[in-house]
N, CA, C and O atoms as a printed pandas DataFrame, in Angstrom:
     atom_number atom_name residue_name chain_id  residue_number  x_coord  y_coord  z_coord
0              1         N          MET        A               1   10.737    8.658   19.718
1              2        CA          MET        A               1    9.885    8.497   20.254
2              3         C          MET        A               1   10.050    7.183   20.393
3              4         O          MET        A               1   10.086    7.008   21.611
4              5         N          GLY        A               2   10.189    6.012   19.780
5              6        CA          GLY        A               2   10.007    5.268   19.354
6              7         C          GLY        A               2    9.249    4.518   18.730
7              8         O          GLY        A               2    9.625    3.371   18.492
8              9         N          GLY        A               3    8.046    4.948   18.323
9             10        CA          GLY        A               3    7.091    4.178   17.894
10            11         C          GLY        A               3    7.028    3.943   15.898
11            12         O          GLY        A               3    7.603    4.679   15.097
12            13         N          PRO        A               4    6.214    2.795   15.570
13            14        CA          PRO        A               4    6.584    2.165   14.800
14            15         C          PRO        A               4    6.609    3.141   13.856
15            16         O          PRO        A               4    6.177    4.293   13.813
16            17         N          GLU        A               5    7.628    1.941   12.584
17            18        CA          GLU        A               5    8.663    3.286   11.387
18            19         C          GLU        A               5    7.078    2.829    9.873
19            20         O          GLU        A               5    6.180    1.993    9.978
20            21         N          CYS        A               6    7.326    3.645    8.869
21            22        CA          CYS        A               6    6.611    3.182    8.251
22            23         C          CYS        A               6    7.724    4.017    6.654
23            24         O          CYS        A               6    8.020    5.176    6.365
24            25         N          LYS        A               7    7.977    2.805    6.085
25            26        CA          LYS        A               7    9.385    3.067    4.419
26            27         C          LYS        A               7    8.985    3.307    4.042
27            28         O          LYS        A               7    7.879    3.024    4.504
28            29         N          ILE        A               8    8.831    4.106    2.774
29            30        CA          ILE        A               8    8.904    4.051    1.773
30            31         C          ILE        A               8    9.220    3.218    0.874
31            32         O          ILE        A               8   10.266    2.764    1.337
32            33         N          ALA        A               9    9.056    2.726   -0.039
33            34        CA          ALA        A               9    9.273    1.557   -0.612
34            35         C          ALA        A               9   10.384    2.440   -1.832
35            36         O          ALA        A               9   11.237    1.825   -2.471
36            37         N          ASP        A              10   10.195    3.691   -1.946
37            38        CA          ASP        A              10   11.176    4.124   -3.014
38            39         C          ASP        A              10   11.379    5.242   -2.759
39            40         O          ASP        A              10   11.436    5.961   -3.756
40            41         N          ASP        A              11   11.569    5.894   -1.494
41            42        CA          ASP        A              11   11.732    7.231   -1.168
42            43         C          ASP        A              11   12.968    7.397   -2.244
43            44         O          ASP        A              11   13.767    6.473   -2.399
44            45         N          ASP        A              12   13.079    8.667   -3.000
45            46        CA          ASP        A              12   13.914    9.430   -3.637
46            47         C          ASP        A              12   14.229   10.222   -2.703
47            48         O          ASP        A              12   15.404    9.983   -2.422
48            49         N          GLY        A              13   13.482   11.747   -1.507
49            50        CA          GLY        A              13   14.061   11.783   -0.569
50            51         C          GLY        A              13   13.078   13.181   -0.967
51            52         O          GLY        A              13   12.618   13.826   -0.024
52            53         N          ASP        A              14   12.846   13.519   -2.071
53            54        CA          ASP        A              14   11.816   14.327   -2.658
54            55         C          ASP        A              14   10.384   14.559   -2.772
55            56         O          ASP        A              14    9.660   14.141   -3.675
56            57         N          TRP        A              15    9.912   15.542   -1.374
57            58        CA          TRP        A              15    8.563   15.694   -1.244
58            59         C          TRP        A              15    7.840   16.714   -1.627
59            60         O          TRP        A              15    6.655   16.938   -1.376
60            61         N          SER        A              16    8.570   17.315   -2.228
61            62        CA          SER        A              16    8.240   18.363   -2.946
62            63         C          SER        A              16    6.629   18.143   -3.788
63            64         O          SER        A              16    6.431   16.987   -4.162
64            65         N          GLY        A              17    5.758   18.936   -4.024
65            66        CA          GLY        A              17    4.645   18.988   -4.708
66            67         C          GLY        A              17    3.808   17.812   -4.398
67            68         O          GLY        A              17    3.835   17.104   -3.392
68            69         N          PRO        A              18    3.284   17.758   -5.134
69            70        CA          PRO        A              18    2.055   16.604   -4.401
70            71         C          PRO        A              18    1.905   15.416   -4.650
71            72         O          PRO        A              18    2.092   14.766   -5.678
72            73         N          ILE        A              19    1.489   15.104   -3.472
73            74        CA          ILE        A              19    2.348   13.911   -3.564
74            75         C          ILE        A              19    0.498   12.468   -3.000
75            76         O          ILE        A              19   -0.596   12.596   -2.450
76            77         N          MET        A              20    1.179   11.538   -3.530
77            78        CA          MET        A              20   -0.032   10.439   -3.507
78            79         C          MET        A              20    1.010    9.114   -2.500
79            80         O          MET        A              20    2.071    8.510   -2.656
80            81         N          LEU        A              21   -0.035    9.188   -1.517
81            82        CA          LEU        A              21    0.835    8.009   -1.332
82            83         C          LEU        A              21   -0.189    6.666   -1.410
83            84         O          LEU        A              21   -1.407    6.550   -1.279
84            85         N          ILE        A              22    0.841    5.761   -1.673
85            86        CA          ILE        A              22    0.048    4.357   -2.129
86            87         C          ILE        A              22    0.498    2.710   -1.445
87            88         O          ILE        A              22    1.672    2.404   -1.238
88            89         N          MET        A              23   -0.361    2.031   -1.241
89            90        CA          MET        A              23   -0.219    1.505    0.790
90            91         C          MET        A              23   -0.731   -0.190   -0.450
91            92         O          MET        A              23   -1.705   -0.333   -1.188
92            93         N          ARG        A              24    0.914   -1.527   -0.033
93            94        CA          ARG        A              24   -0.188   -2.209   -1.092
94            95         C          ARG        A              24   -0.653   -3.008   -0.431
95            96         O          ARG        A              24   -0.492   -2.725    0.756
96            97         N          GLY        A              25   -1.424   -4.340   -0.662
97            98        CA          GLY        A              25   -2.993   -4.851   -0.228
98            99         C          GLY        A              25   -2.443   -6.197    0.463
99           100         O          GLY        A              25   -1.364   -6.726    0.197
100          101         N          ASN        A              26   -3.074   -6.499    1.089
101          102        CA          ASN        A              26   -3.143   -7.773    1.747
102          103         C          ASN        A              26   -1.783   -9.166    0.815
103          104         O          ASN        A              26   -1.813   -9.883   -0.184
104          105         N          SER        A              27   -0.810   -8.868    1.911
105          106        CA          SER        A              27    0.025  -10.311    2.151
106          107         C          SER        A              27   -1.053  -11.381    1.099
107          108         O          SER        A              27   -2.262  -11.218    0.928
108          109         N          GLY        A              28   -0.117  -12.555    0.456
109          110        CA          GLY        A              28   -0.218  -13.787   -0.080
110          111         C          GLY        A              28    0.129  -13.875   -0.886
111          112         O          GLY        A              28    1.124  -13.413   -1.444
112          113         N          ASP        A              29   -1.265  -15.038   -1.375
113          114        CA          ASP        A              29   -0.591  -16.022   -2.812
114          115         C          ASP        A              29   -2.075  -14.984   -3.828
115          116         O          ASP        A              29   -3.254  -15.250   -3.595
116          117         N          TYR        A              30   -1.620  -13.729   -5.017
117          118        CA          TYR        A              30   -2.187  -13.084   -5.779
118          119         C          TYR        A              30   -1.714  -13.475   -7.185
119          120         O          TYR        A              30   -0.679  -14.096   -7.422
120          121         N          GLU        A              31   -2.912  -12.879   -8.403
121          122        CA          GLU        A              31   -1.840  -13.045   -9.181
122          123         C          GLU        A              31   -0.997  -11.777   -9.764
123          124         O          GLU        A              31   -1.488  -10.648   -9.741
124          125         N          ASP        A              32    0.442  -12.062  -10.346
125          126        CA          ASP        A              32    0.616  -10.640  -11.318
126          127         C          ASP        A              32    0.279  -10.064  -12.160
127          128         O          ASP        A              32   -0.790  -10.568  -12.505
128          129         N          GLU        A              33    0.576   -9.044  -12.942
129          130        CA          GLU        A              33    0.325   -8.430  -14.005
130          131         C          GLU        A              33    0.128   -9.154  -15.388
131          132         O          GLU        A              33   -0.383   -8.658  -16.392
132          133         N          ASN        A              34    0.824  -10.908  -15.189
133          134        CA          ASN        A              34    1.001  -11.777  -16.218
134          135         C          ASN        A              34   -0.405  -12.860  -16.218
135          136         O          ASN        A              34   -0.831  -13.570  -17.129
136          137         N          GLY        A              35   -0.947  -12.649  -14.725
137          138        CA          GLY        A              35   -2.110  -13.717  -14.715
138          139         C          GLY        A              35   -1.875  -14.788  -13.674
139          140         O          GLY        A              35   -2.784  -15.551  -13.347
140          141         N          LYS        A              36   -0.779  -14.844  -13.201
141          142        CA          LYS        A              36    0.513  -16.236  -12.819
142          143         C          LYS        A              36    0.461  -15.469  -11.632
143          144         O          LYS        A              36    0.837  -14.315  -11.425
144          145         N          LYS        A              37   -0.355  -16.759  -10.479
145          146        CA          LYS        A              37   -0.024  -16.064   -8.756
146          147         C          LYS        A              37    0.819  -16.563   -8.635
147          148         O          LYS        A              37    1.254  -17.450   -9.370
148          149         N          ARG        A              38    1.582  -15.877   -7.085
149          150        CA          ARG        A              38    2.675  -15.753   -6.903
150          151         C          ARG        A              38    2.778  -15.307   -5.942
151          152         O          ARG        A              38    2.168  -14.238   -5.945
152          153         N          GLN        A              39    3.400  -15.573   -4.673
153          154        CA          GLN        A              39    3.810  -15.052   -3.617
154          155         C          GLN        A              39    3.811  -13.967   -2.880
155          156         O          GLN        A              39    4.584  -14.183   -1.947
156          157         N          TRP        A              40    3.202  -12.542   -2.768
157          158        CA          TRP        A              40    3.508  -10.674   -2.461
158          159         C          TRP        A              40    3.495  -11.059   -0.444
159          160         O          TRP        A              40    2.480  -11.087    0.252
160          161         N          PRO        A              41    4.435  -11.215   -0.133
161          162        CA          PRO        A              41    5.259  -11.322    0.831
162          163         C          PRO        A              41    4.675  -10.080    1.874
163          164         O          PRO        A              41    4.164  -10.155    2.991
164          165         N          ASN        A              42    5.068   -8.614    0.771
165          166        CA          ASN        A              42    5.006   -7.612    1.492
166          167         C          ASN        A              42    3.954   -6.927    1.651
167          168         O          ASN        A              42    3.902   -6.015    2.475
168          169         N          GLY        A              43    2.630   -7.375    0.634
169          170        CA          GLY        A              43    1.565   -6.738    0.453
170          171         C          GLY        A              43    1.199   -7.019   -1.428
171          172         O          GLY        A              43    2.129   -6.702   -2.169
172          173         N          ALA        A              44    0.133   -7.485   -1.991
173          174        CA          ALA        A              44    0.062   -7.233   -3.927
174          175         C          ALA        A              44   -0.191   -6.185   -3.637
175          176         O          ALA        A              44   -0.788   -5.627   -2.716
176          177         N          LEU        A              45    0.399   -5.875   -4.655
177          178        CA          LEU        A              45    0.066   -4.328   -5.335
178          179         C          LEU        A              45    0.512   -4.066   -6.982
179          180         O          LEU        A              45    1.135   -5.083   -7.288
180          181         N          HIS        A              46    0.479   -3.435   -7.798
181          182        CA          HIS        A              46    1.224   -3.476   -8.895
182          183         C          HIS        A              46    1.866   -2.237   -9.523
183          184         O          HIS        A              46    1.447   -1.364  -10.283
184          185         N          ASP        A              47    3.081   -2.489   -8.905
185          186        CA          ASP        A              47    3.506   -0.872   -9.129
186          187         C          ASP        A              47    3.502   -0.293   -9.901
187          188         O          ASP        A              47    2.880    0.756   -9.737
188          189         N          GLY        A              48    4.008   -0.459  -10.958
189          190        CA          GLY        A              48    4.128   -0.130  -12.291
190          191         C          GLY        A              48    2.596    0.990  -12.764
191          192         O          GLY        A              48    2.633    2.024  -13.431
192          193         N          PRO        A              49    1.338    0.298  -12.122
193          194        CA          PRO        A              49   -0.090    0.426  -12.626
194          195         C          PRO        A              49   -0.217    1.162  -11.680
195          196         O          PRO        A              49   -0.801    2.177  -12.060
196          197         N          ALA        A              50    0.053    1.205  -10.484
197          198        CA          ALA        A              50   -0.429    2.277   -9.725
198          199         C          ALA        A              50    0.329    3.373   -9.555
199          200         O          ALA        A              50   -0.247    4.276   -8.949
200          201         N          LYS        A              51    1.069    3.519   -9.781
201          202        CA          LYS        A              51    2.202    4.863   -9.913
202          203         C          LYS        A              51    1.683    5.953  -11.084
203          204         O          LYS        A              51    1.192    7.077  -10.976
204          205         N          GLU        A              52    2.060    4.993  -12.426
205          206        CA          GLU        A              52    0.929    5.818  -13.832
206          207         C          GLU        A              52   -0.591    6.535  -13.044
207          208         O          GLU        A              52   -1.003    7.678  -13.240
208          209         N          TYR        A              53   -1.105    5.683  -12.304
209          210        CA          TYR        A              53   -2.222    5.969  -11.638
210          211         C          TYR        A              53   -2.388    7.152  -10.687
211          212         O          TYR        A              53   -3.507    7.502  -10.313
212          213         N          ALA        A              54   -1.513    7.631  -10.382
213          214        CA          ALA        A              54   -0.793    8.722   -9.149
214          215         C          ALA        A              54   -1.026    9.458  -10.129
215          216         O          ALA        A              54   -2.190    9.859  -10.117
216          217         N          VAL        A              55   -0.073   10.027  -11.481
217          218        CA          VAL        A              55    0.434   10.723  -11.911
218          219         C          VAL        A              55   -0.650   10.828  -12.998
219          220         O          VAL        A              55   -0.881   11.748  -13.782
220          221         N          LEU        A              56   -0.991   10.152  -12.905
221          222        CA          LEU        A              56   -2.558   10.086  -14.659
222          223         C          LEU        A              56   -3.804   11.757  -13.429
223          224         O          LEU        A              56   -4.196   12.893  -13.692
224          225         N          MET        A              57   -3.898   10.823  -12.211
225          226        CA          MET        A              57   -5.108   11.375  -11.605
226          227         C          MET        A              57   -4.000   12.718  -11.339
227          228         O          MET        A              57   -3.633   13.395  -12.301
228          229         N          GLY        A              58   -3.606   12.960  -10.177
229          230        CA          GLY        A              58   -3.041   13.989  -10.456
230          231         C          GLY        A              58   -3.172   15.094  -11.656
231          232         O          GLY        A              58   -3.611   16.214  -11.395
232          233         N          SER        A              59   -2.826   14.783  -12.802
233          234        CA          SER        A              59   -2.415   15.926  -14.078
234          235         C          SER        A              59   -4.345   15.917  -14.029
235          236         O          SER        A              59   -4.973   16.839  -13.508
236          237         N          LEU        A              60   -4.784   15.117  -14.453
237          238        CA          LEU        A              60   -6.790   15.450  -14.241
238          239         C          LEU        A              60   -6.422   16.540  -12.967
239          240         O          LEU        A              60   -6.163   17.607  -13.524
240          241         N          MET        A              61   -6.308   16.684  -11.640
241          242        CA          MET        A              61   -6.959   17.640  -11.562
242          243         C          MET        A              61   -6.692   18.421  -11.158
243          244         O          MET        A              61   -7.258   19.073  -10.281
244          245         N          GLY        A              62   -5.195   18.692  -11.983
245          246        CA          GLY        A              62   -4.774   20.561  -12.305
246          247         C          GLY        A              62   -3.040   20.384  -11.586
247          248         O          GLY        A              62   -2.374   21.166  -10.908
248          249         N          PHE        A              63   -2.859   19.514  -11.912
249          250        CA          PHE        A              63   -1.506   19.824  -11.091
250          251         C          PHE        A              63   -0.212   19.270  -12.554
251          252         O          PHE        A              63   -0.407   18.290  -13.273
252          253         N          ASP        A              64    0.664   19.934  -12.625
253          254        CA          ASP        A              64    1.230   20.271  -13.714
254          255         C          ASP        A              64    2.100   18.650  -13.068
255          256         O          ASP        A              64    2.426   18.554  -11.885
256          257         N          GLY        A              65    2.383   17.377  -14.222
257          258        CA          GLY        A              65    3.286   16.504  -13.681
258          259         C          GLY        A              65    2.785   15.184  -13.207
259          260         O          GLY        A              65    3.165   14.021  -13.343
260          261         N          GLY        A              66    1.368   16.033  -12.339
261          262        CA          GLY        A              66    0.415   14.722  -11.783
262          263         C          GLY        A              66    0.978   14.591  -10.765
263          264         O          GLY        A              66    1.843   15.413  -10.462
264          265         N          PHE        A              67    0.570   13.187   -9.651
265          266        CA          PHE        A              67    0.700   13.420   -8.061
266          267         C          PHE        A              67    2.024   13.082   -7.997
267          268         O          PHE        A              67    1.879   11.908   -8.340
268          269         N          LYS        A              68    3.367   13.210   -7.801
269          270        CA          LYS        A              68    4.297   12.113   -7.105
270          271         C          LYS        A              68    4.216   10.904   -6.412
271          272         O          LYS        A              68    4.068   10.993   -5.193
272          273         N          PRO        A              69    4.302    9.409   -7.089
273          274        CA          PRO        A              69    3.721    8.401   -6.099
274          275         C          PRO        A              69    4.489    7.912   -5.524
275          276         O          PRO        A              69    5.346    7.410   -6.251
276          277         N          LYS        A              70    4.727    7.721   -4.014
277          278        CA          LYS        A              70    5.441    7.358   -3.396
278          279         C          LYS        A              70    4.902    5.862   -2.155
279          280         O          LYS        A              70    4.440    6.172   -1.057
280          281         N          VAL        A              71    5.027    4.606   -2.480
281          282        CA          VAL        A              71    4.980    3.450   -2.343
282          283         C          VAL        A              71    4.672    3.064   -0.607
283          284         O          VAL        A              71    4.784    1.838   -0.593
284          285         N          LEU        A              72    4.502    3.298    0.137
285          286        CA          LEU        A              72    3.898    2.890    0.882
286          287         C          LEU        A              72    4.977    1.553    1.201
287          288         O          LEU        A              72    4.949    1.045    0.080
288          289         N          ASP        A              73    5.802    0.763    1.922
289          290        CA          ASP        A              73    6.874   -0.643    2.495
290          291         C          ASP        A              73    6.090   -1.343    3.218
291          292         O          ASP        A              73    6.920   -2.155    3.627
292          293         N          VAL        A              74    5.207   -1.626    3.650
293          294        CA          VAL        A              74    3.796   -1.979    4.600
294          295         C          VAL        A              74    2.022   -3.087    3.838
295          296         O          VAL        A              74    1.096   -2.862    3.058
296          297         N          LYS        A              75    2.521   -4.287    4.774
297          298        CA          LYS        A              75    1.280   -4.495    4.271
298          299         C          LYS        A              75    0.145   -4.199    4.514
299          300         O          LYS        A              75   -0.090   -3.537    5.524
300          301         N          GLY        A              76   -1.187   -4.724    3.405
301          302        CA          GLY        A              76   -2.532   -3.824    4.597
302          303         C          GLY        A              76   -3.230   -5.405    5.224
303          304         O          GLY        A              76   -4.342   -5.542    5.735
304          305         N          ASN        A              77   -2.978   -5.665    5.167
305          306        CA          ASN        A              77   -3.645   -6.804    6.045
306          307         C          ASN        A              77   -4.465   -6.334    7.040
307          308         O          ASN        A              77   -3.955   -5.612    7.897
308          309         N          SER        A              78   -5.751   -6.624    7.104
309          310        CA          SER        A              78   -5.925   -5.992    8.443
310          311         C          SER        A              78   -5.556   -6.629    9.505
311          312         O          SER        A              78   -4.894   -7.667    9.527
312          313         N          LYS        A              79   -6.119   -5.817   10.739
313          314        CA          LYS        A              79   -6.577   -7.166   12.213
314          315         C          LYS        A              79   -7.574   -7.127   12.408
315          316         O          LYS        A              79   -8.210   -6.088   12.235
316          317         N          PRO        A              80   -8.260   -8.522   12.960
317          318        CA          PRO        A              80   -9.183   -8.442   13.560
318          319         C          PRO        A              80   -9.578   -7.077   14.548
319          320         O          PRO        A              80   -8.918   -6.307   15.246
320          321         N          PRO        A              81  -10.916   -7.215   14.229
321          322        CA          PRO        A              81  -12.211   -7.456   13.564
322          323         C          PRO        A              81  -12.372   -7.184   12.174
323          324         O          PRO        A              81  -13.331   -6.688   11.582
324          325         N          GLY        A              82  -11.454   -7.523   11.823
325          326        CA          GLY        A              82  -11.030   -6.849   10.106
326          327         C          GLY        A              82  -11.841   -7.536    9.641
327          328         O          GLY        A              82  -12.084   -8.449   10.430
328          329         N          ARG        A              83  -12.541   -7.616    8.564
329          330        CA          ARG        A              83  -13.668   -9.123    8.008
330          331         C          ARG        A              83  -12.641   -9.782    6.530
331          332         O          ARG        A              83  -12.858  -10.656    5.691
332          333         N          ASP        A              84  -11.657   -8.973    6.752
333          334        CA          ASP        A              84  -10.576   -9.822    6.087
334          335         C          ASP        A              84   -8.973  -10.485    6.679
335          336         O          ASP        A              84   -7.860  -10.593    6.164
336          337         N          ALA        A              85   -9.535  -10.819    7.956
337          338        CA          ALA        A              85   -8.174  -10.792    9.297
338          339         C          ALA        A              85   -8.292  -12.476    9.353
339          340         O          ALA        A              85   -9.394  -13.023    9.387
340          341         N          LYS        A              86   -7.156  -13.153    9.357
341          342        CA          LYS        A              86   -7.304  -14.711    8.991
342          343         C          LYS        A              86   -8.554  -14.895   10.187
343          344         O          LYS        A              86   -8.897  -14.165   11.116
344          345         N          PRO        A              87   -9.272  -16.794    9.493
345          346        CA          PRO        A              87  -10.337  -17.122   10.624
346          347         C          PRO        A              87   -9.006  -17.496   12.107
347          348         O          PRO        A              87   -7.973  -17.376   12.766
348          349         N          GLY        A              88  -10.290  -18.010   11.727
349          350        CA          GLY        A              88  -10.153  -18.479   13.917
350          351         C          GLY        A              88   -9.174  -16.753   14.375
351          352         O          GLY        A              88   -8.074  -16.913   14.904
352          353         N          GLN        A              89   -9.517  -15.704   14.202
353          354        CA          GLN        A              89   -8.569  -14.686   14.599
354          355         C          GLN        A              89   -9.992  -13.989   15.853
355          356         O          GLN        A              89  -10.919  -13.770   15.074
356          357         N          GLY        A              90  -10.321  -13.731   16.801
357          358        CA          GLY        A              90  -11.946  -13.087   17.129
358          359         C          GLY        A              90  -11.540  -11.880   17.586
359          360         O          GLY        A              90  -10.416  -11.380   17.543
360          361         N          ARG        A              91  -13.011  -11.264   18.226
361          362        CA          ARG        A              91  -12.047   -9.904   18.772
362          363         C          ARG        A              91  -10.884  -10.258   20.225
363          364         O          ARG        A              91   -9.808   -9.838   20.651
364          365         N          GLN        A              92  -11.682  -11.051   20.501
365          366        CA          GLN        A              92  -10.617  -11.642   22.008
366          367         C          GLN        A              92   -9.547  -10.958   22.331
367          368         O          GLN        A              92   -9.275  -10.187   23.251
368          369         N          GLY        A              93   -8.653  -11.610   20.885
369          370        CA          GLY        A              93   -7.183  -10.726   21.025
370          371         C          GLY        A              93   -7.301   -9.470   20.636
371          372         O          GLY        A              93   -8.387   -9.387   21.210
372          373         N          SER        A              94   -7.211   -8.745   20.324
373          374        CA          SER        A              94   -7.637   -7.435   19.870
374          375         C          SER        A              94   -7.699   -5.833   20.729
375          376         O          SER        A              94   -7.282   -4.703   20.477
376          377         N          ARG        A              95   -8.250   -6.297   21.540
377          378        CA          ARG        A              95   -9.061   -5.169   22.308
378          379         C          ARG        A              95   -7.608   -4.875   22.734
379          380         O          ARG        A              95   -6.779   -5.721   23.067
380          381         N          ASN        A              96   -7.387   -3.188   22.652
381          382        CA          ASN        A              96   -7.063   -2.805   23.506
382          383         C          ASN        A              96   -6.889   -2.491   25.515
383          384         O          ASN        A              96   -8.002   -2.039   25.785
384          385         N          THR        A              97   -6.355   -2.519   26.392
385          386        CA          THR        A              97   -6.938   -2.505   27.508
386          387         C          THR        A              97   -5.325   -1.054   27.856
387          388         O          THR        A              97   -5.220   -0.497   28.948
């Protein structure tokens, strides 16, 4: 079909059972797990804790072994008029015609 693809960062090919899709945050400079600022070009996410959360939440919901975490390999940046879109980008350029 030629549409955009969304790859899974750690796709092991196993899509059986309950799955939690995890989306990365905005790209840019954010703190890592040790509190040090670093560049997150693919979107900020503390992968380990996010995956642990998926397993824990799935277990609490009664799924044996928890949710199987799958991290989407896309950044979560907003496009105008999103409130966290880059300054200077107004509604004019974002209309679908």
